[in-house]
VOLUMVO-746486 format. One line per 5 residues: number of its first residue (from 1); their letters; for each residue x, y negated, z negated of N, C-alpha, C. Coordinates in steps of 0.05 Angstrom, whole numbers, plus 5000, padded with zeros to 4 digits. Example, Ala and Ser with C-alpha at 12.3 -4.5 7.8 and 13.67 -1.06 7.14 Angstrom:
// residues 2
1> as> 5264 5114 4844 5246 5090 4844 5264 5066 4844  5257 5045 4858 5273 5021 4857 5258 4999 4843
END
This chain:
// residues 476
1> msrfd> 5186 5813 4865 5185 5785 4863 5163 5776 4888  5141 5754 4875 5126 5748 4896 5140 5729 4919  5120 5732 4937 5130 5716 4962 5132 5688 4957  5110 5676 4943 5106 5649 4938 5106 5637 4910  5113 5616 4906 5110 5610 4880 5076 5601 4878
6> tliin> 5064 5585 4893 5035 5580 4898 5024 5586 4917  5000 5594 4912 4979 5603 4941 4956 5589 4933  4947 5572 4958 4924 5561 4958 4907 5576 4973  4886 5583 4963 4868 5599 4986 4839 5588 4984  4822 5597 5011 4800 5590 5016 4789 5555 5016
11> gqlit> 4812 5541 5022 4810 5517 5025 4803 5508 5057  4789 5486 5058 4784 5472 5085 4805 5448 5087  4825 5456 5108 4848 5442 5109 4842 5418 5127  4847 5392 5121 4844 5369 5137 4871 5353 5146  4877 5352 5166 4901 5337 5169 4894 5314 5186
16> aadry> 4912 5294 5198 4903 5272 5217 4895 5282 5240  4896 5309 5248 4889 5318 5274 4869 5341 5276  4869 5355 5252 4858 5382 5252 4839 5387 5232  4816 5403 5232 4802 5408 5208 4796 5439 5211  4810 5457 5192 4807 5488 5196 4811 5499 5161
21> tadig> 4803 5522 5167 4802 5540 5140 4830 5556 5142  4847 5557 5122 4873 5570 5123 4880 5566 5092  4902 5594 5085 4911 5594 5059 4941 5576 5064  4947 5566 5038 4975 5552 5039 4994 5565 5019  5019 5576 5029 5041 5586 5016 5059 5566 5008
26> ikdgr> 5068 5564 4981 5084 5549 4970 5112 5564 4958  5133 5549 4970 5160 5563 4961 5178 5538 4949  5187 5533 4924 5208 5512 4921 5198 5485 4926  5177 5481 4926 5163 5459 4933 5155 5446 4959  5160 5471 4978 5154 5463 5006 5129 5482 5009
31> ivalg> 5117 5473 5036 5103 5488 5051 5117 5507 5068  5116 5534 5068 5124 5554 5080 5110 5571 5094  5080 5573 5091 5065 5588 5107 5037 5577 5107  5023 5582 5130 4995 5578 5132 4984 5600 5148  4962 5609 5139 4948 5631 5154 4931 5646 5136
36> qdlge> 4924 5668 5139 4901 5683 5124 4918 5708 5109  4908 5721 5086 4916 5737 5073 4949 5736 5072  4961 5719 5057 4990 5713 5063 5006 5733 5042  4993 5746 5019 5006 5765 5006 5004 5743 4972  5021 5755 4953 5020 5750 4929 5037 5723 4921
41> aeevi> 5029 5714 4896 5044 5688 4890 5040 5690 4862  5060 5669 4850 5057 5669 4818 5033 5654 4809  5021 5635 4829 5002 5624 4815 4981 5622 4843  4957 5632 4841 4937 5627 4861 4913 5609 4856  4915 5586 4870 4894 5563 4867 4870 5570 4893
46> daqgl> 4847 5575 4876 4824 5575 4896 4810 5552 4901  4811 5544 4928 4800 5521 4934 4775 5521 4949  4758 5543 4938 4730 5550 4953 4716 5522 4949  4704 5515 4972 4681 5492 4974 4701 5469 4966  4732 5466 4969 4738 5441 4964 4754 5435 4995
51> wvmpg> 4760 5411 4993 4773 5397 5020 4805 5397 5009  4821 5402 5027 4852 5403 5018 4860 5387 5039  4872 5364 5032 4887 5347 5042 4912 5335 5041  4929 5319 5057 4959 5315 5047 4957 5291 5021  4977 5298 5006 4972 5276 4986 4978 5248 4994
56> gvdah> 4968 5231 4986 4963 5199 4992 4993 5187 4994  4993 5169 5013 5021 5156 5008 5011 5124 5011  5020 5114 4984 5008 5087 4979 5035 5066 4989  5023 5051 5014 5052 5047 5021 5059 5012 5018  5038 5004 5005 5043 4974 4992 5031 4977 4963
61> chldq> 5046 4976 4941 5038 4969 4916 5063 4959 4901  5060 4940 4879 5072 4929 4867 5079 4939 4835  5103 4952 4829 5103 4962 4798 5131 4948 4791  5125 4935 4765 5149 4924 4749 5172 4910 4770  5154 4892 4785 5165 4874 4797 5175 4847 4786
66> plgdg> 5203 4838 4783 5205 4816 4768 5194 4791 4781  5189 4774 4771 5172 4746 4777 5192 4724 4765  5181 4702 4782 5206 4675 4772 5186 4657 4754  5163 4666 4749 5147 4644 4737 5135 4654 4708  5145 4671 4700 5140 4677 4673 5117 4699 4668
71> avmad> 5104 4709 4690 5082 4729 4694 5096 4756 4692  5085 4772 4676 5095 4802 4676 5073 4820 4688  5083 4839 4703 5063 4862 4715 5060 4880 4690  5034 4891 4690 5024 4903 4672 5034 4933 4675  5040 4947 4700 5048 4972 4707 5078 4974 4713
76> dfesg> 5087 4991 4698 5112 4995 4706 5111 5023 4722  5138 5034 4727 5141 5059 4742 5119 5086 4730  5124 5086 4704 5106 5105 4693 5080 5100 4695  5068 5080 4684 5038 5080 4680 5028 5078 4712  5041 5065 4727 5035 5057 4756 5032 5086 4773
81> trsaa> 5054 5103 4770 5053 5125 4786 5031 5152 4775  5029 5145 4752 5011 5164 4730 4981 5158 4740  4975 5128 4747 4949 5126 4754 4949 5139 4783  4971 5128 4797 4966 5135 4828 4958 5167 4827  4980 5184 4819 4973 5214 4815 4942 5219 4810
86> cggtt> 4927 5211 4792 4902 5214 4781 4878 5203 4804  4893 5193 4820 4872 5182 4845 4884 5192 4871  4899 5219 4868 4908 5229 4892 4929 5223 4910  4950 5206 4897 4969 5194 4909 4992 5215 4905  5009 5218 4923 5036 5231 4917 5057 5221 4921
91> tvipf> 5054 5198 4941 5081 5184 4943 5073 5152 4940  5088 5138 4928 5082 5104 4928 5109 5091 4938  5110 5069 4955 5129 5056 4962 5122 5025 4951  5135 5017 4926 5137 4994 4919 5157 4973 4927  5167 4950 4915 5183 4932 4930 5207 4922 4908
96> aaqqk> 5230 4922 4920 5249 4918 4908 5255 4886 4918  5251 4870 4900 5251 4839 4905 5270 4819 4905  5280 4807 4924 5303 4791 4923 5295 4762 4910  5305 4754 4895 5300 4728 4886 5322 4710 4897  5312 4686 4906 5329 4667 4922 5358 4662 4905
101> gqslr> 5375 4663 4922 5406 4669 4910 5416 4688 4901  5403 4708 4896 5410 4737 4889 5418 4755 4913  5436 4772 4909 5444 4790 4929 5422 4815 4931  5418 4823 4954 5397 4839 4964 5397 4867 4948  5425 4873 4945 5435 4899 4941 5428 4904 4912
106> aaved> 5437 4875 4895 5433 4875 4869 5407 4882 4858  5383 4867 4878 5354 4870 4874 5352 4899 4876  5360 4917 4895 5357 4939 4899 5369 4960 4871  5390 4954 4864 5399 4966 4839 5385 4960 4819  5377 4941 4810 5363 4931 4793 5334 4952 4789
111> yhrrs> 5322 4954 4817 5299 4968 4816 5304 4992 4807  5324 5007 4821 5328 5037 4813 5332 5037 4778  5346 5017 4766 5344 5017 4739 5320 5020 4728  5300 5003 4739 5269 5002 4726 5253 5027 4730  5260 5041 4754 5249 5069 4762 5260 5092 4748
116> egkaf> 5281 5088 4739 5297 5113 4735 5283 5130 4712  5277 5164 4721 5265 5171 4692 5232 5171 4691  5225 5150 4701 5193 5141 4696 5177 5151 4716  5181 5160 4730 5155 5170 4754 5143 5194 4754  5121 5199 4759 5104 5224 4759 5105 5232 4785
121> idyaf> 5105 5220 4807 5108 5222 4832 5128 5213 4848  5132 5218 4874 5154 5216 4886 5151 5178 4896  5177 5172 4901 5171 5146 4906 5197 5132 4927  5190 5113 4947 5210 5101 4961 5215 5073 4948  5232 5058 4966 5226 5024 4963 5224 5011 4987
126> hmivt> 5212 4990 4986 5215 4970 5005 5228 4949 4996  5242 4932 5010 5251 4908 5005 5241 4888 5009  5243 4866 4991 5232 4838 5001 5254 4817 5007  5256 4803 5028 5280 4789 5035 5269 4758 5029  5282 4744 5012 5272 4713 5009 5292 4697 5018
131> dptet> 5318 4709 5020 5346 4693 5026 5366 4702 5044  5355 4701 5069 5369 4710 5088 5393 4703 5097  5413 4699 5077 5439 4689 5084 5456 4705 5101  5477 4697 5116 5493 4710 5131 5503 4735 5116  5510 4740 5096 5517 4758 5082 5492 4784 5081
136> vlkee> 5469 4769 5072 5450 4795 5070 5446 4800 5103  5445 4786 5126 5436 4791 5151 5459 4807 5164  5479 4803 5158 5501 4819 5174 5517 4844 5158  5511 4837 5123 5527 4863 5112 5505 4877 5099  5492 4862 5082 5469 4881 5062 5450 4891 5074
141> lpali> 5435 4877 5088 5409 4890 5098 5417 4913 5123  5438 4911 5138 5446 4935 5155 5455 4957 5141  5468 4958 5123 5480 4975 5102 5458 4990 5084  5438 4972 5072 5418 4985 5063 5393 5003 5079  5396 4989 5106 5378 5004 5118 5383 5029 5132
146> negys> 5414 5036 5131 5425 5059 5136 5425 5076 5114  5423 5069 5090 5424 5082 5068 5398 5093 5059  5375 5084 5075 5344 5096 5065 5326 5075 5057  5336 5050 5059 5318 5028 5053 5309 5015 5080  5292 5034 5096 5290 5022 5121 5265 5006 5125
151> sfkiy> 5253 4990 5107 5229 4971 5108 5233 4948 5088  5221 4925 5104 5227 4905 5082 5204 4884 5088  5197 4865 5070 5177 4847 5072 5184 4823 5073  5174 4809 5094 5179 4774 5090 5157 4764 5082  5153 4735 5076 5132 4719 5068 5135 4695 5090
156> ltydd> 5108 4685 5098 5105 4661 5111 5089 4643 5086  5086 4646 5065 5078 4629 5043 5088 4632 5019  5079 4618 4994 5093 4619 4970 5117 4604 4973  5125 4585 4959 5145 4571 4956 5173 4583 4952  5174 4601 4930 5193 4616 4924 5203 4641 4939
161> lklnd> 5181 4644 4961 5188 4680 4980 5191 4664 5007  5175 4644 5016 5172 4640 5049 5195 4630 5058  5195 4644 5084 5219 4639 5105 5207 4620 5127  5226 4603 5138 5218 4582 5156 5219 4600 5188  5213 4589 5205 5211 4607 5235 5237 4612 5240
166> revlk> 5256 4595 5239 5281 4603 5251 5295 4625 5232  5293 4621 5204 5301 4648 5187 5283 4671 5194  5254 4669 5200 5242 4694 5213 5256 4707 5238  5262 4691 5257 5274 4698 5282 5301 4715 5272  5316 4702 5259 5339 4714 5251 5338 4744 5236
171> vlama> 5318 4746 5224 5313 4767 5205 5298 4796 5226  5284 4782 5241 5274 4798 5267 5294 4812 5287  5317 4798 5287 5331 4799 5312 5351 4824 5294  5355 4817 5264 5372 4838 5252 5351 4867 5253  5329 4862 5245 5319 4889 5248 5316 4905 5273
176> rregg> 5316 4885 5295 5311 4901 5321 5341 4918 5326  5361 4905 5318 5393 4921 5314 5390 4944 5305  5379 4940 5281 5384 4965 5256 5364 4983 5258  5343 4974 5269 5322 4997 5272 5299 4995 5245  5297 4967 5231 5285 4969 5206 5259 4962 5211
181> mvmvh> 5235 4964 5196 5210 4965 5202 5198 4933 5181  5192 4913 5196 5187 4888 5179 5154 4885 5176  5148 4881 5151 5126 4873 5138 5123 4844 5138  5096 4832 5143 5094 4803 5142 5070 4797 5125  5073 4781 5106 5051 4773 5091 5048 4741 5110
186> aenad> 5022 4744 5127 5014 4725 5142 4995 4703 5130  5006 4682 5121 4993 4663 5117 5005 4634 5114  4987 4612 5128 5002 4585 5134 5008 4570 5110  5030 4568 5097 5040 4556 5072 5030 4524 5071  5038 4512 5096 5029 4480 5091 4997 4477 5093
191> ciayl> 4976 4493 5107 4953 4495 5104 4946 4497 5078  4952 4517 5065 4944 4523 5035 4958 4503 5014  4974 4487 5022 4986 4470 4999 4968 4444 5005  4963 4436 5030 4952 4416 5038 4917 4421 5025  4909 4438 5032 4879 4440 5018 4881 4439 4987
196> telle> 4902 4457 4977 4904 4463 4946 4909 4425 4935  4923 4417 4950 4926 4384 4938 4900 4370 4936  4882 4371 4958 4856 4358 4967 4840 4365 4946  4839 4391 4940 4818 4398 4920 4822 4396 4887  4849 4394 4876 4853 4383 4858 4860 4358 4856
201> eqgkt> 4858 4340 4871 4853 4314 4866 4822 4311 4860  4800 4330 4870 4775 4323 4867 4769 4345 4845  4790 4351 4826 4784 4368 4809 4767 4386 4812  4774 4402 4830 4760 4426 4839 4782 4450 4836  4781 4462 4811 4806 4478 4805 4797 4506 4798
206> apyyh> 4770 4515 4797 4759 4544 4788 4773 4562 4802  4773 4583 4796 4783 4607 4809 4770 4613 4837  4748 4600 4841 4733 4602 4872 4748 4591 4894  4759 4566 4888 4771 4551 4905 4801 4559 4916  4807 4580 4904 4828 4597 4911 4821 4607 4939
211> gvths> 4796 4615 4944 4791 4633 4966 4786 4605 4989  4779 4579 4979 4776 4558 4997 4802 4550 5012  4826 4552 4993 4848 4543 5005 4862 4563 5024  4860 4590 5015 4872 4603 5035 4851 4614 5047  4854 4599 5074 4830 4600 5093 4841 4624 5108
216> siaer> 4813 4629 5124 4821 4649 5145 4834 4640 5169  4832 4612 5171 4843 4600 5195 4876 4600 5191  4882 4596 5164 4916 4595 5157 4919 4625 5157  4907 4645 5152 4917 4674 5167 4916 4681 5189  4896 4675 5208 4894 4671 5234 4919 4655 5249
221> eathr> 4926 4638 5236 4947 4619 5249 4975 4635 5247  4984 4639 5215 5005 4653 5208 5007 4682 5222  4986 4693 5233 4984 4721 5241 4997 4719 5270  4983 4703 5280 4993 4696 5314 5021 4686 5317  5029 4669 5294 5055 4662 5300 5078 4679 5291
226> aisla> 5069 4701 5273 5092 4723 5263 5085 4739 5292  5067 4747 5303 5066 4762 5327 5078 4750 5352  5078 4722 5353 5093 4713 5375 5123 4709 5371  5131 4706 5346 5162 4710 5342 5170 4736 5341  5162 4756 5342 5162 4783 5343 5163 4791 5370
231> elidv> 5144 4780 5387 5141 4789 5419 5166 4768 5426  5177 4748 5418 5197 4736 5430 5226 4754 5427  5229 4768 5404 5250 4779 5398 5252 4812 5405  5224 4822 5411 5214 4852 5420 5225 4865 5397  5211 4867 5380 5208 4886 5357 5182 4888 5343
236> plliv> 5175 4911 5339 5155 4915 5320 5151 4901 5293  5126 4903 5289 5114 4889 5263 5088 4898 5250  5087 4894 5229 5065 4904 5213 5051 4879 5196  5030 4870 5199 5017 4848 5189 5002 4870 5163  5012 4853 5139 4999 4871 5117 4971 4853 5105
241> hvsgp> 4957 4877 5091 4931 4863 5080 4917 4838 5091  4904 4854 5115 4888 4835 5132 4866 4834 5124  4851 4812 5125 4824 4806 5103 4802 4804 5121  4799 4799 5148 4779 4792 5160 4780 4789 5194  4764 4778 5205 4765 4783 5238 4780 4766 5251
246> eaieq> 4790 4742 5238 4804 4716 5249 4838 4734 5254  4846 4746 5235 4870 4760 5238 4870 4781 5251  4845 4800 5250 4848 4823 5264 4838 4815 5290  4832 4794 5305 4830 4789 5333 4859 4786 5341  4870 4775 5329 4905 4768 5333 4919 4795 5338
251> irwaq> 4914 4812 5319 4926 4844 5323 4912 4855 5348  4889 4851 5349 4880 4863 5368 4886 4854 5400  4896 4830 5399 4904 4818 5423 4934 4825 5429  4945 4828 5409 4978 4835 5411 4975 4869 5420  4960 4881 5410 4957 4909 5413 4950 4914 5445
256> grglr> 4929 4892 5454 4921 4901 5480 4941 4887 5499  4963 4876 5493 4982 4868 5508 5007 4889 5512  5000 4914 5494 5022 4928 5497 5047 4927 5476  5037 4902 5457 5060 4900 5432 5058 4921 5418  5079 4928 5399 5078 4944 5380 5078 4927 5356
261> vyget> 5051 4918 5348 5041 4909 5327 5017 4927 5306  5022 4930 5278 5010 4949 5267 4995 4932 5244  4974 4948 5239 4956 4929 5216 4955 4944 5189  4950 4931 5173 4942 4945 5145 4924 4927 5132  4902 4942 5118 4886 4931 5102 4884 4946 5075
266> cpqyl> 4862 4935 5057 4864 4946 5031 4828 4942 5020  4829 4959 5003 4800 4965 4988 4786 4944 4983  4802 4915 4978 4787 4892 4963 4776 4881 4986  4780 4880 5010 4768 4868 5032 4747 4889 5047  4744 4913 5031 4718 4927 5041 4700 4924 5015
271> mltas> 4706 4915 4991 4690 4919 4972 4677 4895 4957  4700 4878 4962 4695 4848 4948 4685 4822 4963  4675 4803 4955 4668 4779 4968 4677 4753 4950  4680 4730 4970 4680 4707 4954 4669 4703 4931  4646 4714 4930 4629 4710 4904 4638 4726 4886
276> dldqe> 4657 4740 4886 4670 4754 4866 4688 4735 4853  4699 4712 4866 4716 4695 4855 4694 4675 4838  4669 4669 4843 4653 4645 4836 4638 4661 4815  4655 4670 4793 4636 4683 4770 4637 4658 4747  4625 4666 4724 4622 4647 4702 4653 4643 4687
281> gfega> 4655 4621 4678 4681 4612 4667 4705 4615 4687  4720 4635 4672 4749 4644 4684 4748 4666 4692  4728 4683 4696 4723 4716 4703 4734 4721 4736  4729 4695 4749 4736 4699 4778 4768 4706 4784  4783 4700 4761 4813 4701 4763 4819 4735 4764
286> kcvcs> 4798 4742 4758 4805 4777 4761 4811 4786 4785  4796 4768 4809 4795 4778 4832 4811 4757 4856  4828 4740 4838 4849 4727 4857 4869 4736 4865  4866 4743 4895 4893 4759 4912 4897 4740 4937  4912 4745 4949 4920 4729 4975 4928 4748 4993
291> ppprd> 4912 4752 5019 4893 4734 5027 4866 4740 5006  4846 4722 5007 4831 4729 4985 4803 4748 5003  4786 4756 4982 4763 4767 5000 4747 4744 5010  4730 4756 5032 4719 4731 5045 4682 4736 5045  4673 4745 5063 4643 4745 5062 4636 4773 5077
296> taaqe> 4616 4778 5074 4605 4808 5083 4613 4810 5113  4605 4792 5128 4612 4795 5163 4646 4796 5165  4660 4793 5148 4684 4798 5143 4693 4826 5138  4680 4836 5116 4680 4864 5104 4672 4881 5131  4648 4878 5149 4642 4891 5169 4667 4893 5189
301> avwea> 4673 4869 5194 4701 4869 5216 4720 4886 5209  4724 4892 5182 4749 4907 5168 4739 4936 5175  4718 4941 5168 4708 4968 5174 4702 4973 5201  4700 4954 5217 4698 4964 5247 4735 4966 5256  4752 4948 5245 4780 4955 5253 4791 4978 5241
306> lengv> 4779 4990 5219 4789 5016 5209 4781 5038 5230  4754 5038 5236 4745 5059 5253 4754 5052 5282  4763 5034 5292 4770 5035 5326 4798 5036 5324  4817 5039 5304 4843 5043 5305 4860 5015 5306  4849 4991 5302 4868 4969 5300 4883 4967 5278
311> fqvfs> 4875 4983 5258 4887 4983 5228 4904 5016 5227  4932 5017 5223 4941 5043 5221 4943 5049 5194  4942 5034 5170 4952 5037 5141 4929 5026 5126  4920 5033 5106 4903 5029 5086 4918 5040 5059  4924 5011 5044 4945 5013 5022 4925 4997 4999
316> sdhap> 4935 4996 4977 4922 4985 4955 4932 4958 4949  4956 4951 4954 4966 4923 4948 4966 4920 4921  4968 4945 4902 4962 4942 4875 4982 4920 4862  4972 4897 4848 4991 4876 4841 4977 4873 4813  4987 4886 4790 4971 4892 4768 4976 4866 4745
321> fryed> 4961 4850 4738 4963 4826 4717 4936 4836 4700  4948 4832 4674 4926 4838 4656 4911 4816 4649  4880 4818 4644 4866 4792 4644 4868 4778 4620  4863 4789 4598 4874 4779 4574 4899 4778 4563  4916 4765 4576 4948 4770 4572 4955 4740 4576
326> pqgkk> 4970 4728 4560 4987 4703 4566 5008 4708 4590  5018 4727 4597 5034 4735 4613 5022 4747 4641  4991 4742 4638 4978 4755 4662 4964 4737 4677  4937 4744 4674 4922 4721 4692 4915 4694 4680  4921 4694 4652 4917 4674 4635 4942 4658 4631
331> lhges> 4963 4666 4643 4991 4650 4641 4991 4625 4638  4974 4606 4642 4974 4583 4642 4948 4572 4630  4932 4593 4619 4903 4584 4602 4882 4588 4623  4861 4588 4610 4833 4587 4622 4823 4565 4634  4840 4541 4627 4838 4516 4644 4852 4511 4666
336> asfah> 4872 4532 4674 4894 4527 4694 4880 4525 4726  4889 4507 4742 4878 4508 4768 4883 4538 4782  4867 4546 4804 4869 4567 4814 4894 4573 4828  4915 4551 4828 4939 4550 4845 4958 4563 4827  4953 4564 4798 4974 4576 4780 4964 4601 4765
341> ipngi> 4942 4611 4780 4939 4641 4766 4953 4663 4783  4966 4678 4772 4980 4703 4787 4961 4717 4804  4975 4724 4826 4952 4735 4847 4958 4767 4847  4933 4774 4851 4935 4807 4856 4914 4817 4840  4902 4847 4847 4884 4861 4835 4901 4887 4829
346> pglet> 4885 4906 4810 4896 4933 4804 4878 4949 4829  4897 4973 4842 4872 4989 4855 4893 5021 4862  4913 5028 4850 4924 5048 4854 4910 5078 4858  4894 5076 4833 4875 5098 4823 4851 5103 4842  4842 5077 4850 4816 5074 4861 4817 5071 4890
351> rlpil> 4842 5071 4896 4843 5070 4930 4833 5087 4951  4843 5116 4938 4827 5136 4960 4800 5145 4950  4792 5144 4932 4761 5149 4922 4747 5127 4930  4753 5106 4934 4733 5086 4943 4733 5092 4980  4754 5092 4989 4752 5092 5022 4744 5121 5025
356> fsegv> 4747 5146 5009 4735 5169 5016 4703 5164 5011  4695 5151 4992 4665 5154 4986 4652 5131 5004  4662 5112 5011 4648 5087 5024 4657 5091 5057  4672 5104 5063 4684 5109 5089 4674 5136 5100  4690 5159 5093 4681 5186 5093 4654 5195 5090
361> ikeri> 4643 5196 5069 4619 5204 5059 4595 5185 5069  4599 5159 5072 4577 5145 5086 4583 5145 5115  4604 5159 5130 4608 5164 5157 4616 5142 5172  4629 5119 5159 4643 5102 5172 4666 5111 5188  4678 5132 5173 4706 5146 5190 4698 5170 5181
366> datrf> 4713 5188 5198 4716 5215 5194 4738 5224 5173  4740 5251 5163 4766 5257 5148 4785 5257 5157  4789 5260 5186 4815 5260 5199 4827 5237 5198  4811 5212 5204 4818 5184 5203 4824 5179 5173  4811 5187 5152 4819 5183 5131 4846 5194 5120
371> valta> 4855 5214 5128 4879 5228 5125 4903 5210 5142  4894 5199 5165 4918 5187 5179 4921 5162 5168  4898 5150 5159 4899 5113 5143 4915 5118 5118  4912 5135 5102 4916 5141 5078 4948 5156 5073  4954 5172 5089 4977 5187 5087 4995 5189 5110
376> tqpak> 4985 5198 5137 5002 5212 5156 5017 5186 5166  4997 5165 5178 5011 5142 5186 5028 5123 5177  5017 5117 5149 5042 5107 5129 5064 5118 5129  5071 5148 5129 5093 5162 5122 5107 5157 5151  5093 5162 5178 5109 5162 5199 5121 5128 5202
381> iygly> 5107 5107 5198 5115 5079 5198 5138 5073 5179  5138 5086 5162 5158 5078 5142 5178 5102 5136  5185 5124 5157 5202 5138 5156 5203 5159 5137  5177 5172 5130 5176 5194 5113 5169 5214 5119  5159 5215 5147 5140 5237 5162 5163 5258 5181
386> prkgt> 5162 5285 5176 5144 5294 5163 5144 5312 5138  5165 5300 5124 5169 5309 5098 5146 5297 5078  5128 5276 5087 5107 5270 5072 5085 5267 5095  5056 5267 5082 5036 5258 5098 5022 5274 5120  5030 5297 5115 5021 5323 5131 5019 5349 5118
391> iaigs> 5005 5369 5128 5006 5399 5119 5015 5413 5141  5040 5420 5139 5055 5429 5159 5081 5450 5142  5091 5462 5157 5109 5486 5147 5132 5467 5149  5149 5467 5129 5171 5455 5125 5164 5425 5107  5141 5418 5110 5133 5394 5091 5137 5399 5066
396> dadlt> 5137 5375 5050 5138 5381 5021 5103 5386 5013  5100 5403 4991 5076 5414 4985 5068 5385 4968  5059 5370 4979 5040 5347 4968 5014 5345 4979  4997 5353 4962 4967 5365 4967 4951 5352 4947  4925 5342 4956 4905 5339 4944 4876 5352 4947
401> lwdpa> 4865 5364 4926 4840 5379 4933 4821 5358 4927  4800 5358 4945 4777 5342 4937 4756 5358 4936  4739 5351 4914 4712 5357 4916 4689 5340 4929  4678 5342 4950 4669 5320 4969 4639 5319 4955  4625 5326 4933 4605 5326 4926 4607 5316 4900
406> arttv> 4628 5313 4883 4624 5305 4863 4618 5273 4859  4605 5264 4836 4597 5240 4833 4606 5225 4808  4625 5205 4814 4636 5186 4787 4628 5161 4793  4630 5145 4764 4630 5118 4766 4650 5109 4756  4664 5088 4767 4685 5077 4765 4683 5057 4737
411> rnadl> 4704 5069 4718 4703 5057 4692 4733 5050 4689  4737 5025 4678 4765 5017 4672 4778 5040 4647  4760 5044 4629 4767 5062 4606 4774 5088 4615  4771 5097 4639 4774 5117 4649 4798 5121 4668  4807 5098 4676 4834 5099 4693 4857 5097 4680
416> hhavd> 4881 5100 4689 4903 5110 4679 4926 5089 4681  4920 5066 4695 4945 5044 4696 4942 5026 4668  4955 5011 4669 4968 4990 4643 4947 4963 4646  4930 4965 4665 4912 4940 4661 4885 4940 4649  4879 4917 4639 4856 4914 4621 4829 4911 4642
421> ytpye> 4829 4921 4663 4801 4914 4681 4805 4925 4706  4781 4934 4718 4785 4939 4750 4762 4921 4764  4769 4914 4785 4749 4896 4802 4721 4914 4806  4724 4939 4804 4706 4961 4816 4690 4970 4789  4689 4958 4768 4678 4967 4746 4646 4972 4755
426> glelt> 4635 4997 4744 4610 5004 4757 4602 5017 4783  4621 5015 4801 4615 5025 4823 4617 5057 4827  4590 5065 4839 4588 5091 4841 4600 5109 4866  4613 5128 4857 4627 5142 4882 4622 5170 4888  4622 5173 4909 4617 5210 4920 4642 5218 4929
431> gkpvl> 4655 5241 4919 4681 5252 4927 4701 5247 4908  4714 5268 4897 4735 5265 4874 4759 5282 4874  4786 5269 4878 4804 5288 4876 4809 5305 4858  4808 5333 4849 4804 5345 4830 4827 5360 4820  4848 5367 4837 4874 5373 4834 4893 5360 4857
436> tlcrg> 4917 5352 4842 4940 5339 4861 4966 5352 4857  4978 5363 4876 5009 5374 4872 5024 5355 4890  5045 5350 4878 5070 5338 4887 5096 5355 4886  5103 5366 4912 5123 5382 4911 5117 5414 4899  5088 5419 4900 5083 5443 4893 5076 5443 4862
441> rvvsr> 5079 5418 4848 5077 5420 4820 5050 5405 4819  5033 5417 4801 5002 5402 4799 5009 5376 4777  5009 5355 4786 5012 5332 4773 4991 5312 4764  4963 5321 4772 4936 5312 4768 4914 5335 4766  4901 5336 4745 4879 5357 4744 4854 5344 4728
446> dgrps> 4837 5343 4753 4811 5332 4739 4812 5302 4732  4827 5285 4744 4828 5264 4739 4845 5256 4715  4862 5279 4708 4882 5269 4682 4911 5274 4694  4932 5268 4681 4956 5273 4689 4965 5295 4676  4983 5313 4694 4988 5339 4683 5020 5344 4689
451> aepgy> 5035 5322 4694 5065 5326 4698 5072 5305 4674  5102 5303 4677 5107 5283 4653 5126 5263 4676  5133 5241 4658 5150 5224 4675 5178 5228 4679  5187 5229 4701 5210 5232 4710 5211 5255 4731  5189 5265 4735 5181 5290 4754 5188 5280 4782
456> gqflk> 5182 5252 4785 5179 5240 4811 5207 5230 4825  5217 5239 4845 5241 5237 4858 5239 5207 4877  5262 5201 4876 5266 5174 4895 5271 5186 4925  5258 5173 4942 5262 5188 4974 5276 5164 4991  5295 5173 5009 5306 5156 5022 5290 5158 5052
461> cdkpq> 5285 5136 5064 5271 5139 5087 5288 5134 5111  5280 5148 5136 5289 5150 5159 5286 5124 5171  5302 5114 5195 5296 5092 5211 5269 5105 5223  5246 5098 5227 5219 5099 5232 5219 5093 5262  5206 5115 5281 5203 5111 5305 5189 5086 5309
466> parpr> 5166 5083 5296 5147 5059 5307 5165 5037 5302  5185 5035 5291 5199 5007 5290 5219 5003 5313  5221 5023 5338 5236 5018 5350 5223 4998 5377  5242 4982 5388 5227 4960 5406 5226 4976 5432  5208 4964 5451 5197 4969 5473 5214 4969 5495
471> gatkg> 5231 4948 5502 5250 4944 5523 5276 4950 5513  5290 4942 5535 5323 4950 5529 5333 4926 5512  5362 4929 5500 5369 4916 5482 5376 4887 5491  5368 4863 5478 5367 4836 5488 5390 4821 5476  5411 4841 5464 5432 4825 5447 5428 4803 5426
476> f> 5404 4810 5415 5395 4789 5391 5415 4803 5366
END
């Protein structure tokens, strides 16, 4: 009987800390040996000339999320995780979203029904808290955090999602007591509503004006406010999808004061600008997301924050709405105001190739930083490390083999999501994931799926160490 189920030989291994040559022995879905001349295996994969990295952890994506306005997401757990696998990702963490008036536990149970038997790769759940009642704060959330749903998102904008400052404080205090990680969508709702009203009165309703109303000042103010509230409670916080220098400065300021404030950004803030919203007709709707893409100076600031450690996480914020769909971007027709266009862009499959090509190949970041941003740090921040996010004995055999010299062009026709466009159409990339394994099983080969729906398993998350407060218990 062979010692290993699978042996990966001759690869250059890259983790968040090291880069070295070794063989990997895999047994029962886990890494059980690292070294040279490890012996025999049922299957041997020769990784000569390839880089072997941990499978990506996309810690911020939206799949089959119920919405209250009639819009329908294009991707469910089957198409979304199929697309993720083909892009080198082996774990996704989408959102079980509470609707106002709904039990949070009911939202989690509904999301399990939506995901059951569909995923190609492993997945966990964040929660979205929109209605922090006494029952939610004292009973449901503490219980769910202890059951393996240890992170949740709150919003400072969107009428059907936002919390006021008092509610935010109560939620933060609960997170401190229970060890949960809080994610914040930081934009000032009243600033956005005020500017929207002014522009609509002037007849300025094209998609371009979405970016005008979602001002970088509104993002800066809300980021500072969220950080201040978290400092008051002494609880860690992660600011998601940061778009430019104004919010980055607030995060850097907090980190300089020793606060446990983490930052996340996404491909759209590296590759798109406000000009992508300003296209002929309704085409700009394809790039409507919040916060919106800004300008080239903002792109440079985001790159610098990726390089210098302000950001710990690089996610897709995949929010899939079809363009040619009355339940998608055209929910209210092509003459609709920007304020009524469903927010979000697809990016599960293109997240890693874009950062690899634009970051690693162009020497904006090194390969170890790439692994940290896309796999290791997300796994640590959300309680999945060291099972996920690294190459180590005992970790799941979640691995992606990259050809660093392969050249590809992004074409929506070649992607595996259920969206009818990609905002990165025609982008030329260098570097490609050619083989992806999840728990030792090949789930993608040469950019095509090679597993079946239902292989992916649900993951319970530990209470993450990065969510621990700095000081003694404050009695909140």
